[in-house]
C-alpha positions, 0 to 999 in steps of 0.5 A: 561152199561146204568143201571150201569151209572144210578146207578153211577149217582144216587150215585154221586148225593146223595153224592153231596146232602149229602155234600151240606146238611152238609155244609148248616147245618154247615154254618147256624148253628146259625139258626139250633141249637136254632131251634132244641133245641127248638123243642127238649125242646117242645117235652120233655115238651109237655106232661106237657102242656097236663096235664094242658090242661086236667084241663082246663088251656089255652095252652099258660098259661100252657106253661108259668107255665112249663117254669117258673117251669123249670127255677126255678129249674135250677135257685135254683140248680145254686144258691146252687152250685154258691159258690163251683163253684166260688171257684173251678174256682178261684183255677183252675189255681193253680190246673193245675199248681200243676198237671203239677208239678206232671206230670213233675215228671213222665216225668223226665226219658223221659226228661233225654233221650230227653235232652241227644239226643239234646246234642248229636245232638248239639255236631254233628251239632253245637250250636242251635240257639237262642230261639225264643221270646215268647209272654208274657201271662201277657202282657198288651194286653192280659187282654183286649183281654181275657176280650173282648172274655169272654164278647163276648161269654157270650153275645152269650150264653145269646142271644142264651139262650133267643132265645131257651126259646122264640121259646120253649115257642111258640112251646108249646103255639101253642099246636098241631098246627104243627101236624095239619098242617102236617096232612093237608099237607099229607091228604092221609097219615094221619094215618101214619104221625100221627103214626110217629109223636107220635112215635118220641114224645114218644121216644124222651120224653122217652129218655130224661126223662130217661137220666135225671133220670139215670144221676141224680142217677150217679151224686149222686153216683159220688158225694158220691164216690168223698167224700169218696176219699177225692176230694174237693166239691163233690156236684159239681162233682156230678152236673157236672156228671148230665150235662156232661152225656147228651153228649154221650162219649164226656161228660165222656171223659171231666169228666175223664180229669177233675178229673184226673187234679184235682186228680193230683193237690189235692193228693200227690201220683199218686195212690191216684190221680188216684182214682177219674178218675178210680171210675168215669170210673167204675161207668159210665161203670156199668151204660152204661152196666147194667142201661141204657139198662134196663131204655131205653127199647127195643124200644130205643136201638140203634146201638152203633156204629151208635150213636158214628158216630152220636155224631162225626158228629153233634159235628163237625157240631154244637159243644156241642149242636150238640153232645147233639142233636145227640141221639135224632136225631138218634132215630128220623131217626130210627123211620123214617126208621121203618115207611118209606118203602124207609128208611127201611135199615137206620132203620135196621142199626140204630136199636140196 
């Protein structure tokens, strides 16, 4: 009995600690999200900074050059796609209305049955009450409210972006300072700590680079497919594919929804409108089952169920940034499980 009681007590403490940790991560997400994104980008760009160090460029200068290159590429891409994106956003309300009109035609049989049931209910129970007043979307107070919300979201995004860039620069400019501090704190486990750190850096860098290359190829294929189908602004759909596919599962679901709405708004026939989401589904299925396993290699193959649970968990805690960080975090946990004796069960479960 005492042994069973101790096990139950240990399990209860572990559960409470997990819940408390998740609550802390959720409440302090404004602190942890920029920090984790900065660490991820620092790990990703650290090999490039090392190349500058190899040719005797000071580490802070190398970090600054790398960040300027990344920002330049992103700025050039954003400038090239600004016009089609602006046009699409301006036409989005009209697209939604047209898609709703097409869907309303498909729902006519169901609506007729529903209306017949309501008439029967009214005949049995009397006339229904008056309609409830609805708030008008075009009321004078709606526009200032929407503008304030948009401005607040934009300011928060810009502030978060500046914070991530500044933290990333500081982490890159510090070189291997944090690694040296870690080895100093754990002198008896110096080789193990160095091995774990290098493996995590290698796995995360390999995953992000491979994911970027795969997403680039998938974006090109999607853009070509949308051009063949006749969907407007094919490059825009290619770029959206590139960025959305960085968020496992959720990004593909968002693209399928978006392509379905635009297809219904653009084409007359339901069959023609369904070509866009079906083509995307076919492309992403082939990519996930044929291209990704070859590109990631044996060391980056993770348990798909664990990845899905990780994406859902971190999305619940931190939203879209959490879903973006989910796979690197799961990969890091797997590496820790492979090297730390007490976490071997976790490493075995997360392995693909």
